[in-house]
N, C-alpha and C positions, 0 to 999 in steps of 0.2 A: 746516036742515040739521042733522042730528045728528053724533055726534061721531065715527062709524065713516068716513064718507063725507068729513068734514073730513081725518081722519087718511090715510085713503086717497091723497086730493088731495095732500096735503103730501109724502108718501112718494114716490108717482110723481115728482113734481117734485126732489125732492132726489135721486133717483136718475138721474134725464137730468142734471142739473147736475154730479153726481159723474163721470158719463161724459163729458160734454163736456170738462170742465176736463182730464180724464184724456187724452182725445186729443189735446187742444193741446200738454200738457205732454210727450207722447210724440213729436210732431211736431218739439219745439223741442230734444229731449234728442241727446247725441252718444254718450252711454256705455250699452253694452249691459246694463249691470247695472241701471242705473236704469230703462231700457224694460222690463226683466222686472217690477220691481216695480211700476211704474204700468200694466202689463197685468193685475196681479193687483188693482190698485184698481178698473180699470173692469170687472173680473168681481165685483167685490164692489158696485158699483153697479148693475148688471145684474141680480145676485142678488136685490138690494132689489125692482126693478122686478117681477120674476118672482114673487116672494114676495107683494108686493102685490095682483099682478094674477092669481095662480094660484087654483084652487078651494078648495084646501086645502093645509096647510103639507106634508104627505108629498110631492104631487105637485110642489108647487113645488121641494122640494129634490133629488127625483130627476130630474126634467128636464136640468138642467145636466150631471149626470153621463153621462146618456145622449148629449148631444149630442159629449160630448168623445170 
């Protein structure tokens, strides 16, 4: 297994872990401000996954902006 595929699998795993932990913490929060901050944290985790799976960096950075 080469270095790129090892880094790819760890990147996707970290992105999913960040997303799952953030979604759990949103379900436990009562304050609206904390929910907004945690939503941004989920967005960063999903950007990591999109950047890891995307075919090139430009496409990975443009897709989330087009969805919003």
